[in-house]
Structures are given as C-alpha cells and as structure tokens.
C-alpha positions in Angstrom: -7.3 -8.1 46.7 -3.8 -6.9 47.0 -0.9 -9.3 48.5 1.5 -7.6 50.8 5.0 -7.1 49.6 7.5 -9.8 50.1 10.0 -9.4 52.2 13.6 -8.8 50.5 14.7 -12.5 50.8 11.3 -14.1 50.0 11.5 -11.4 46.9 14.7 -12.7 45.9 13.9 -16.3 46.4 10.6 -15.8 44.3 12.4 -14.2 41.4 15.3 -16.7 41.5 12.4 -19.6 41.4 11.0 -18.0 38.0 14.5 -17.8 36.6 15.0 -21.1 37.2 11.6 -22.5 35.9 11.9 -19.8 32.5 15.0 -21.2 32.0 13.8 -24.6 32.0 10.4 -23.8 29.8 12.6 -22.2 27.5 14.8 -25.7 27.4 12.0 -27.5 26.8 12.1 -29.6 30.4 9.1 -30.0 32.2 8.4 -28.4 35.5 9.0 -30.0 38.6 9.1 -28.5 41.7 11.6 -30.6 43.7 14.0 -30.2 40.5 13.4 -26.1 40.6 14.3 -26.2 44.4 17.5 -28.2 43.4 18.4 -25.9 40.5 17.7 -22.8 42.2 19.7 -23.8 45.4 16.3 -23.6 47.5 14.8 -25.8 50.0 12.3 -27.6 48.3 9.3 -26.0 50.8 10.6 -22.4 50.0 9.3 -23.5 46.3 6.4 -24.8 47.6 5.2 -21.9 49.9 5.7 -19.9 47.2 4.2 -22.2 44.2 2.0 -24.7 45.2 2.1 -26.7 42.0 4.0 -26.7 38.7 1.1 -25.1 36.7 0.8 -21.9 38.7 4.4 -21.8 38.5 4.2 -22.0 34.7 1.2 -19.8 35.1 3.8 -16.8 36.6 6.5 -17.7 34.1 4.0 -17.2 31.1 2.2 -14.1 33.0 4.5 -11.2 31.3 3.3 -12.6 27.8 0.0 -12.6 28.5 0.6 -8.8 30.2 1.9 -7.9 26.8 -1.1 -9.5 24.5 -3.8 -7.8 26.7 -2.1 -4.7 26.5 -1.8 -5.6 22.9 -5.5 -6.5 22.2 -6.4 -2.8 23.9 -4.4 -1.3 21.5 -5.6 -3.1 18.9 -8.9 -1.9 19.7 -8.0 1.2 19.2 -6.9 0.8 15.6 -9.3 3.0 13.5 -8.8 0.2 10.9 -11.2 -2.8 12.2 -9.4 -5.5 9.7 -6.4 -4.4 10.8 -6.7 -4.4 14.4 -7.8 -8.0 14.7 -5.0 -9.0 12.1 -2.4 -7.1 14.3 -3.6 -8.9 17.4 -3.8 -12.6 15.6 -0.1 -12.1 14.5 1.3 -10.9 17.6 -0.7 -13.7 20.0 0.7 -16.4 17.0 4.0 -14.6 17.4 3.8 -15.0 21.3 3.5 -18.9 21.1 6.1 -19.4 18.8 8.5 -17.8 20.9 7.2 -18.2 24.2 7.7 -21.7 25.4 5.3 -20.9 28.6 2.2 -19.7 26.5 1.2 -23.1 24.6 0.5 -25.3 27.7 -1.0 -22.2 29.5 -3.4 -21.0 26.5 -4.6 -25.1 26.2 -5.3 -25.8 30.0 -8.6 -26.7 30.9 -8.3 -24.9 33.9 -6.1 -22.3 35.6 -4.1 -22.2 38.6 -3.9 -18.6 39.2 -6.8 -16.1 39.2 -4.0 -13.6 37.6 -4.4 -16.3 34.5 -8.2 -16.4 34.6 -8.1 -12.5 34.3 -5.9 -12.4 31.7 -7.1 -15.2 29.9 -10.4 -13.3 30.1 -9.1 -10.2 29.1 -7.7 -11.7 25.6 -10.8 -13.5 25.1 -12.7 -10.1 24.9 -10.7 -8.7 23.0 -10.4 -11.4 20.6 -14.3 -11.1 20.5 -14.5 -7.1 19.9 -12.1 -7.1 17.4 -13.8 -10.1 15.4 -16.9 -8.1 16.1 -15.6 -5.0 14.8 -14.4 -6.5 11.6 -17.9 -8.2 11.1 -19.3 -5.1 11.5 -17.3 -3.4 8.7 -17.9 -6.5 6.8 -14.1 -7.1 6.3 -13.8 -10.8 8.0 -16.2 -13.6 7.1 -19.7 -13.9 8.6 -19.1 -17.5 9.3 -16.0 -17.0 11.2 -17.1 -17.1 15.2 -15.2 -15.9 18.0 -14.7 -19.5 19.4 -12.8 -20.1 16.3 -10.4 -17.4 17.0 -8.1 -19.5 19.7 -8.3 -23.2 17.6 -7.5 -21.4 14.7 -4.4 -19.6 16.4 -3.0 -22.8 18.3 -3.5 -24.9 15.4 -0.9 -22.4 13.4 1.3 -22.4 16.6 1.2 -26.3 16.9 2.3 -26.4 12.9 4.9 -24.1 13.6 6.1 -26.2 16.3 6.5 -29.4 15.1 7.9 -28.0 11.9 11.0 -27.1 13.8 13.7 -24.9 12.5 15.7 -22.1 13.6 13.8 -19.4 15.8 14.0 -17.0 12.8 12.6 -19.9 10.6 9.9 -20.6 13.0 8.8 -16.9 12.8 8.8 -16.9 9.3 6.8 -20.1 9.0 4.1 -18.6 11.7 3.7 -15.3 9.8 3.3 -17.3 6.0 1.1 -19.6 7.5 -1.0 -16.8 9.3 -0.9 -14.4 6.6 -2.7 -17.6 4.4 -5.4 -18.0 7.0 -6.1 -14.0 6.9 -6.3 -14.3 2.8 -8.8 -17.2 3.8 -11.2 -15.2 6.4 -11.5 -12.1 4.2 -15.3 -11.3 3.3 -15.4 -12.2 -0.6 -18.0 -9.5 -2.2 -21.3 -11.7 -3.3 -21.7 -11.6 -7.1 
C-alpha cells in the first residue's frame, strides 16, 4: 500500500525531524521524541504525527543504509564468484555497522516498528542465506557455517570495533582486519 504524498509543509517537517534525529544518532544521543521536537523547533504533536515511537524514527534514520545494503546484496548475488560475492556482502555489512550509528540498534532489535524495516531486514537475511548457499555449493566456505551464524558474527565484529574506539579511519581499518581474520577462518579446508 502506497502512502499519499505529504503536503509541502508536512514534508519539510518530516525532513527536519529526520535530519535532527540523524544528527542525534550520530552524536550517540538516544532519541526522545520531545527532545527531537524541541531541537527541530516543531510542536511535539507534529513529531508524534509523523513518528509514533522513537523506534520508528530510528528505523527511518537507518532506512537509507538498509536500502543500500539490500541493493548490495542483490549485486553480490550477481557476482560470478560465490566466495567473492559473500565476502563483498559481509564486508559491506560490517562497514555499515561501524559507520552508521543507526544500524546496530535497528539490526539488534527483536521487533521492527515499521513494515519497511521488516521488508529490508528480510531482504538482507535472504541475500545472506543465498550468498552462503552459493559459497557452500562451490565448496569455498566451511560446511558447518549456517546462515543463522552470519548476523551474530557480523554484529560481533561491529561490537568489538565499537568498544575499541578510535577515529573513524582507525575503526574502519580495525573492522576490515577483524573481518579478514573471520573470513580466513570460514574458508573450506581441503580434507586430507
């Protein structure tokens, strides 16, 4: 079901709310709708009219990142090399988790506030499963690696990078180092 377009003033308010929320998330400040309204210089009712909960607003902030990851999953599935496709997808997921502060809490949430978030998270799960299945069939990853292992492994890397801190460049380098180590451990080893 498609929503009708917002009036110009409502669209401006929506954009302002999301921009303020993005800034707060990037600063590590928890989203509170009253605080967002004050910082956006809007009435609290206006913010609540657009976003019923802080979770819905956070998911809206994370949506562009989730959409980009879903698109990357589709592109990775088109890669002729199953292992390269899987590695590329996992690298992009880890990079997003350490560069977009909205993504980790949305990815870790037990439930979604918005149907779009459910749709995107499902697309990501399906892409990860399909990529892993292809790599299994090609014999390039350990046969005991399950699709259900991918999210905890990627979240684990992101968590380790987040607690190590550092500049964005240092965090990105650390994430790549951790991911490379993990990917080497996932390689299928020839039986002797």
